[in-house]
C-alpha positions, 0 to 999 in steps of 0.5 A, a space after each residue: 500500500 502507498 502509506 507503507 511505502 511512504 513510511 519506509 522512505 523516511 526516518 521520521 515517525 509517521 505512524 500518527 499521520 498514517 493512522 489518520 489517513 487510514 481512518 479517513 480512507 476507511 470512512 470514505 469506503 463506508 459512506 456514500 459520498 453523494 453526487 455533490 461531494 466536493 472532496 472536502 473532508 471534515 475531521 470529527 476527531 483530533 
């Protein structure tokens, strides 16, 4: 997966960043985004 490749390219700990995007991807896969979705993601947690 792309996120694992990104993590492997740097010495910086990207685990929090990767977890955030994994969650966002999961949400997008589970929800019907609708025909008027403009590509904006509204975070529901920090």
